[in-house]
C-alpha positions as CSV (number, residue, x, y, z in Angstrom):
1,X,22.8,5.0,27.7
2,X,26.0,3.4,25.7
3,X,25.6,0.5,23.8
4,X,26.9,-2.7,25.0
5,X,29.5,-5.0,23.3
6,X,26.8,-7.1,21.6
7,X,24.7,-4.3,20.5
8,X,27.7,-2.7,18.9
9,X,28.4,-6.1,17.3
10,X,24.9,-6.6,15.9
11,X,25.0,-3.0,14.4
12,X,28.0,-3.0,12.6
13,X,27.0,-6.4,11.4
14,X,23.8,-5.0,9.9
15,X,25.4,-1.9,8.6
16,X,28.0,-4.2,6.7
17,X,25.3,-6.4,5.5
18,X,23.3,-3.3,4.4
19,X,26.1,-1.8,2.3
20,X,26.8,-5.3,1.0
21,X,23.2,-5.6,-0.3
22,X,23.3,-2.5,-1.8
23,X,26.9,-2.9,-3.6
24,X,25.9,-6.2,-5.0
25,X,24.4,-5.1,-8.2
26,X,27.4,-2.6,-8.4
27,X,30.0,-5.4,-8.4
28,X,27.6,-8.0,-10.5
29,X,27.4,-5.1,-13.2
30,X,31.4,-4.8,-12.9
31,X,31.9,-8.9,-12.9
32,X,29.5,-9.0,-16.0
33,X,31.5,-6.2,-17.9
34,X,34.6,-8.9,-18.2
35,X,32.6,-11.6,-19.6
36,X,32.2,-12.7,-23.3
37,X,28.3,-12.4,-24.3
38,X,27.6,-16.4,-23.7
39,X,29.0,-16.5,-20.4
40,X,26.9,-12.9,-19.3
41,X,23.7,-15.4,-20.1
42,X,24.8,-18.2,-18.8
43,X,22.2,-20.1,-16.4
44,X,23.4,-21.0,-13.6
45,X,25.1,-17.4,-13.5
46,X,29.4,-18.0,-13.9
47,X,31.5,-17.1,-10.8
48,X,34.9,-18.3,-12.3
49,X,35.6,-17.7,-15.8
50,X,38.2,-16.3,-18.4
51,X,37.8,-12.4,-17.9
52,X,38.1,-10.0,-21.2
53,X,38.4,-6.5,-22.0
54,X,37.0,-6.6,-25.6
55,X,33.8,-5.0,-24.1
56,X,35.3,-2.3,-23.0
57,X,37.2,-1.9,-26.5
58,X,34.1,-2.2,-28.0
59,X,32.0,0.3,-26.1
60,X,35.0,3.2,-26.0
61,X,36.5,2.6,-29.6
62,X,33.1,1.5,-31.7
63,X,30.8,3.6,-29.5
64,X,31.3,7.2,-28.8
65,X,32.1,7.2,-25.0
66,X,34.2,10.2,-25.1
67,X,31.1,12.4,-26.6
68,X,28.7,11.3,-24.5
69,X,31.1,11.4,-21.2
70,X,31.9,15.1,-22.4
71,X,28.1,16.0,-22.8
72,X,27.4,14.8,-19.0
73,X,30.2,16.8,-17.7
74,X,29.0,19.7,-19.9
75,X,25.2,19.5,-18.9
76,X,25.7,18.5,-15.2
77,X,28.0,21.4,-14.2
78,X,25.9,23.7,-16.7
79,X,22.6,22.4,-14.6
80,X,24.0,23.0,-11.5
81,X,25.7,26.3,-12.0
82,X,22.7,27.9,-13.4
83,X,20.4,26.2,-10.6
84,X,22.7,28.2,-8.1
85,X,22.5,31.6,-10.0
86,X,18.8,31.2,-9.8
87,X,18.5,29.4,-6.7
88,X,20.8,31.4,-4.0
89,X,18.5,34.7,-4.9
90,X,15.4,32.6,-4.5
91,X,16.4,31.0,-1.2
92,X,18.1,34.3,0.1
93,X,14.9,36.5,-0.3
94,X,12.7,33.3,1.2
95,X,14.5,32.7,4.3
96,X,15.5,36.4,5.4
97,X,12.5,38.2,3.5
98,X,9.6,36.0,4.0
99,X,6.1,36.7,3.7
100,X,2.5,34.8,4.4
101,X,3.1,32.8,1.1
102,X,6.4,31.9,1.3
103,X,5.6,28.6,2.9
104,X,3.0,27.6,0.4
105,X,5.5,28.9,-2.3
106,X,8.2,26.4,-1.0
107,X,5.3,23.4,-0.7
108,X,4.4,24.3,-4.1
109,X,7.8,24.1,-5.7
110,X,8.6,20.9,-3.7
111,X,4.9,19.2,-5.3
112,X,6.8,19.5,-8.3
113,X,9.2,16.9,-7.6
114,X,6.1,14.9,-7.1
115,X,4.7,14.8,-11.0
116,X,5.5,12.0,-12.9
117,X,8.0,13.4,-15.5
118,X,6.0,11.5,-18.4
119,X,3.2,14.0,-17.7
120,X,5.3,16.7,-19.0
121,X,6.9,14.9,-21.5
122,X,4.7,16.1,-24.4
123,X,4.7,19.9,-23.6
124,X,8.7,20.1,-22.7
125,X,9.1,18.3,-25.9
126,X,7.3,20.4,-28.1
127,X,8.9,23.5,-26.5
128,X,12.6,22.0,-27.2
129,X,11.4,21.3,-30.8
130,X,9.9,24.4,-31.4
131,X,12.9,26.5,-30.3
132,X,15.4,24.5,-31.5
133,X,16.6,23.1,-28.1
134,X,15.7,19.6,-29.1
135,X,19.2,17.8,-28.7
136,X,21.1,20.0,-27.8
137,X,22.9,20.5,-24.4
138,X,21.5,24.1,-23.9
139,X,17.8,22.4,-24.2
140,X,19.0,19.6,-21.9
141,X,20.8,22.2,-19.5
142,X,17.3,24.1,-19.1
143,X,15.6,20.9,-18.5
144,X,17.5,19.4,-16.1
145,X,17.9,22.8,-14.2
146,X,14.3,23.0,-13.6
147,X,13.9,19.3,-12.6
148,X,16.7,20.0,-10.1
149,X,15.7,23.7,-9.2
150,X,13.0,22.8,-6.0
151,X,15.7,20.6,-4.7
152,X,18.6,23.2,-4.9
153,X,15.7,25.9,-3.8
154,X,14.9,24.1,-0.7
155,X,18.5,22.6,0.9
156,X,19.9,26.7,0.4
157,X,16.9,27.7,2.4
158,X,17.5,24.8,5.2
159,X,21.3,26.4,5.2
160,X,20.5,30.0,5.1
161,X,18.1,29.6,8.0
162,X,20.7,27.9,10.3
163,X,22.9,31.6,10.1
164,X,21.8,34.1,12.6
165,X,19.4,36.9,11.4
166,X,21.6,39.0,13.6
167,X,24.7,38.8,11.3
168,X,22.7,40.2,8.4
169,X,21.2,42.4,10.5
170,X,24.2,43.6,11.6
171,X,25.5,44.4,8.0
172,X,22.3,46.4,7.4
173,X,23.5,48.3,9.9
174,X,26.9,48.9,8.6
175,X,24.9,49.7,4.8
176,X,25.3,47.0,3.0
177,X,22.7,46.3,0.5
178,X,20.7,43.3,-0.2
179,X,23.7,42.2,-3.0
180,X,26.4,43.0,-0.5
181,X,24.8,41.1,2.2
182,X,24.6,38.1,0.1
183,X,28.2,38.5,-1.0
184,X,30.1,39.4,1.3
185,X,28.5,38.1,4.6
186,X,26.1,35.3,3.5
187,X,27.9,33.1,0.5
188,X,31.4,32.8,2.8
189,X,29.3,31.6,5.9
190,X,27.0,29.0,3.8
191,X,29.9,27.7,1.7
192,X,29.9,24.1,2.8
193,X,26.1,24.0,2.5
194,X,26.0,25.6,-1.2
195,X,29.0,23.0,-2.0
196,X,26.7,19.8,-0.8
197,X,24.1,21.4,-2.6
198,X,26.3,21.8,-5.7
199,X,27.8,18.1,-5.5
200,X,23.9,17.0,-5.0
201,X,22.9,18.7,-8.0
202,X,25.8,17.6,-9.9
203,X,24.6,13.7,-9.2
204,X,21.4,14.0,-10.3
205,X,22.1,15.3,-13.4
206,X,24.1,13.1,-14.3
207,X,22.2,10.3,-13.3
208,X,18.7,11.4,-14.9
209,X,17.9,9.2,-17.7
210,X,14.2,9.9,-18.7
211,X,15.2,13.2,-20.1
212,X,18.2,12.5,-21.6
213,X,16.8,9.5,-23.6
214,X,13.5,11.3,-24.6
215,X,15.3,14.6,-25.5
216,X,18.7,13.7,-27.8
217,X,19.5,11.3,-30.5
218,X,23.2,11.7,-31.0
219,X,24.5,15.4,-30.6
220,X,23.7,16.0,-27.2
221,X,23.5,12.1,-25.7
222,X,25.0,12.1,-22.6
223,X,26.3,8.9,-20.7
224,X,22.7,7.5,-19.4
225,X,21.3,7.9,-23.2
226,X,24.7,6.4,-24.1
227,X,24.0,3.2,-22.5
228,X,20.5,2.3,-23.9
229,X,22.2,2.2,-27.1
230,X,23.5,-1.5,-26.2
231,X,20.0,-2.7,-26.5
232,X,18.8,-3.5,-29.8
233,X,15.3,-5.6,-31.2
234,X,17.8,-8.7,-31.3
235,X,18.2,-8.2,-27.7
236,X,20.4,-7.1,-25.1
237,X,23.8,-7.0,-25.2
238,X,24.6,-7.8,-21.1
239,X,28.6,-8.2,-21.5
240,X,28.8,-5.0,-23.5
241,X,25.7,-3.4,-21.4
242,X,27.8,-3.9,-18.4
243,X,30.6,-2.7,-19.5
244,X,29.0,0.5,-20.8
245,X,27.4,1.3,-17.5
246,X,30.5,0.8,-15.5
247,X,32.4,3.4,-17.6
248,X,29.3,5.7,-17.2
249,X,28.8,5.4,-13.2
250,X,32.8,5.2,-12.8
251,X,33.4,8.9,-12.9
252,X,30.5,10.1,-10.9
253,X,31.3,7.2,-8.1
254,X,35.0,8.6,-8.1
255,X,33.8,11.9,-7.7
256,X,31.5,11.3,-5.2
257,X,34.1,9.3,-3.0
258,X,36.7,12.2,-3.5
259,X,34.1,14.7,-2.3
260,X,32.0,12.6,0.2
261,X,33.6,14.9,3.4
262,X,32.8,18.1,1.9
263,X,29.5,16.3,0.7
264,X,28.5,15.3,4.5
265,X,30.1,18.9,6.2
266,X,27.4,20.5,4.0
267,X,24.4,18.1,4.8
268,X,25.4,18.6,8.8
269,X,25.8,22.3,7.9
270,X,24.3,24.1,11.2
271,X,23.4,20.7,12.8
272,X,25.3,21.5,15.8
273,X,25.2,24.8,17.8
């Protein structure tokens, strides 16, 4: 049953309304970043003002923005690569060699994402401290990887299950071992799904603030921890905080827009047969 023109109009209005509602905080943050500190806290809020780039100059030159950006890139990409190295074989084994414990194991892995991160802050902090990984890129990469690993395995497991088992069986009949099946057959077929999983892992690692703030100080602080430095005992510097937040989200927003086609393609992988 096709929708009438009125129904299509209502759906379009609702869609645009939801999109504008979600985009409003981002737009307000960008607008505030061009205000002075006085204008940023003015009540009622000012919509007409003389814009300034002083906040961006302060964030870039007086703050260590480049260092934080480098840490974010290294940590996000490193956690994603390490997660895929562990997650791909795990998902492959669960998808094509299941046993009676596979579903329970998958649910247990997913249940770890339901646990509040603050509940394991102390043991993870002590482990990083005693192993010399506190305030290091390596320590944060390991924590981010472990945090995202359940999602990585679940997504890859779903993508691998969409691949017909007859293809794997045919390669097995041709003498291909498990590693050859994974490298020659499975990875090329599941390429879109693996790409979307990697993109999602990068985004999740980039946006992670809890572990970044609690496990870093200066050396390995990514952009999420860098934003928190613009609060002081005297209060929040809203204009500078907005400029820092804009510079922190801009790279990942651009990355998301540039890769949205690949992300959607991977998330819909196997939806239509």
